[in-house]
Each structure stands twice: as C-alpha cells, then as structure tokens.
C-alpha positions in Angstrom: 106.9 49.9 101.9 109.0 47.3 104.8 107.0 46.7 107.6 108.6 45.8 110.2 107.6 43.7 113.4 109.4 44.8 116.5 109.3 43.5 120.1 109.5 44.7 123.4 110.7 43.2 126.8 111.2 44.5 130.2 111.4 42.7 133.3 108.6 42.7 135.9 110.7 42.4 138.7 114.2 43.1 139.2 115.5 39.0 139.3 112.8 38.0 136.1 114.1 36.4 133.9 113.0 37.5 130.4 113.4 34.0 128.6 109.7 33.7 128.4 108.8 37.2 127.0 111.8 36.8 124.3 111.2 33.2 123.2 107.2 34.1 122.7 108.3 37.4 120.7 110.2 35.6 118.4 107.8 32.9 118.0 105.4 35.9 116.8 108.1 36.8 114.4 109.4 39.7 116.0 112.8 40.9 113.7 113.9 43.6 116.1 113.9 43.2 119.8 114.2 45.9 122.5 115.2 45.1 125.9 115.1 47.2 129.3 117.2 45.5 131.7 115.0 47.5 134.6 111.6 47.7 135.6 111.8 51.8 136.8 109.1 53.8 135.1 110.5 56.5 134.6 114.5 55.6 133.0 113.2 53.3 129.6 115.6 53.7 127.0 114.8 50.9 124.9 111.4 52.0 124.7 112.4 55.2 123.4 114.6 53.5 121.2 111.9 51.7 119.6 109.5 54.6 119.4 112.5 56.1 117.2 113.0 52.9 115.1 109.4 53.0 114.2 108.1 53.8 110.9 104.1 53.7 109.4 102.7 50.1 108.5 105.2 48.6 111.3 104.3 46.7 114.6 104.6 46.3 117.8 104.2 43.2 119.6 104.7 42.7 124.0 104.3 39.8 125.9 101.7 41.4 128.4 100.2 44.8 128.1 102.4 45.4 131.5 105.3 44.7 129.5 104.9 48.0 128.0 103.0 50.4 130.4 102.6 51.1 134.1 99.3 52.1 133.9 96.4 52.5 132.2 96.8 56.1 131.0 100.0 55.1 130.3 99.0 52.7 128.2 96.2 54.7 126.0 99.1 57.3 125.5 101.1 54.4 124.1 98.3 53.2 121.9 97.7 56.7 120.9 101.2 57.7 119.8 101.2 54.3 117.9 98.2 54.9 116.3 98.9 58.3 115.1 102.1 56.9 113.6 99.8 54.4 112.3 102.0 51.5 113.6 100.0 48.4 114.7 99.9 47.4 118.7 99.4 43.7 119.7 99.4 42.0 123.1 100.1 38.3 123.0 98.8 37.3 126.4 96.0 39.3 126.6 95.1 38.5 123.3 94.9 42.7 122.1 95.6 43.2 118.6 95.3 46.7 117.2 95.5 45.7 113.1 91.6 44.2 114.1 88.6 45.9 115.1 88.3 44.3 117.9 91.9 45.6 118.8 90.6 49.2 117.9 87.1 49.1 120.0 89.2 47.2 123.3 91.2 50.3 123.3 88.0 53.2 122.6 86.5 51.6 125.3 89.6 51.7 127.2 90.1 55.5 126.9 86.0 56.0 127.6 86.6 53.6 131.2 89.8 56.0 132.1 88.1 59.2 131.4 84.5 58.0 133.8 86.9 57.3 136.5 88.7 60.3 135.9 85.6 61.8 136.0 84.3 59.8 139.2 87.4 60.7 141.1 87.0 64.2 140.5 84.0 64.8 141.7 84.5 62.9 144.4 87.2 65.0 145.5 85.1 68.3 144.6 82.0 66.8 147.3 84.4 66.2 149.5 86.2 69.2 149.5 82.8 71.1 149.7 81.4 69.2 152.5 84.8 69.8 154.6 84.3 73.9 153.9 80.7 73.4 155.1 81.7 71.9 158.4 84.3 74.5 158.4 87.5 72.8 157.6 89.8 73.8 155.4 92.8 71.6 153.4 96.2 71.4 153.7 98.6 70.9 156.4 98.1 72.9 159.5 100.3 75.7 160.0 102.4 76.6 162.7 102.5 80.3 163.8 106.8 81.3 163.2 108.1 83.7 165.5 106.9 86.8 163.7 103.3 85.5 164.2 103.8 84.8 167.5 104.8 87.7 168.5 102.0 89.7 166.4 99.3 88.0 168.5 101.4 88.6 171.8 101.6 92.4 170.6 97.6 92.5 169.4 96.6 90.7 172.6 98.5 93.3 174.7 96.3 96.0 173.0 99.2 98.3 173.4 99.6 98.6 169.5 97.2 98.9 166.7 97.0 97.0 163.7 99.7 98.9 161.4 102.0 99.1 164.2 101.6 95.2 164.7 102.2 94.7 160.8 105.5 96.9 160.2 106.8 95.8 163.1 106.5 92.2 162.9 106.4 92.2 158.9 103.2 90.2 158.8 100.0 91.3 156.6 97.2 92.4 158.3 95.4 89.5 156.5 97.8 86.7 157.9 97.6 88.5 161.4 93.2 88.1 161.4 93.3 84.3 159.7 95.8 83.7 163.2 92.8 85.8 165.4 90.2 83.7 163.8 92.0 80.5 165.0 
C-alpha cells in the first residue's frame, strides 16, 4: 500500500504569509499540501478535503498544533479521528508524532487533562448554582412582566376577582401568577 504524507496549512491571522509553514512542510516530505485561505474555525474546506483523501497508513503534518485545531477539544477530536483511520499525525514545532509511543502518550494525557478540566468546570458550576439557590437566587435573565401579567396582578390586588377569573381573563396560568406574587 502506498503511503502519502499530507500537509495542512492555515493562516493564524488574515494577513499572514504562509511561506514559512509551506517550506517546513516541504522539508518534511509532504507530497500533497492542503491550504486554507482563511482562519475561520467553522469553514475549513481544505481540511475537509484532506480528511476525504486520507487512507490507512498515511501521515498528516502541520507546522504547529494550532494550524489544524482551534481548541484542545478540537485537537483531541481530530487526532482521535486520524487514529481511527490509522493515519499518523506530526506537529513540527511542537515535536509531537503519533507514530511514536511518546506522541501517543502525549495525546492520552491531553485527553485526561481535557476531561479533568471539564469535570472541574462542571462541578464548579453546579456548586455555584447550589449556593445561589440557597441564597434564594434563580438563574437566568430577570423577566419583565408583560401586559397580561400586569393586568392579572392588578386584578388580584383589587380583590374583586377570583384566581379562576383572573387566569381566564388574562390567559396566564396560576403558576405564573403565583410566581409574580412571590416576588
């Protein structure tokens, strides 16, 4: 089976000259280089085209990790995809090569660190929400009563109408009415 060494280049800023990246990839023997012409994280046609061209045993080389990924999670997803397709990955400046044990270990550690960061953020968020609830605070943007709620509150405060009459006349539920009465 013929193995191909692919390169991937993307500008880090709109006005960046790509020659440095291209020259480095050529020195590493890249036979086919896919070049993005924008640094948009959403629209990456060259990356998509490269992924479609990959075959088992091929290699993907980038100048630096952020050439190919926009976040740690994105990088891990890309490397996992390449690993599943039996494609090796090399980042020149970061000296990471998944064809070596050290490169494989590096990405396993990145996966663990990413999960750890996610867990810390999740636990911290949950703790903050719990603390806020203990203090009687609710999340989200404060709601402004609309015209129907204001009319329902006025009807309730007049003490001339029953709850059933108020909800029927205004179209709001008892729950909504009581929530505004509690404020």
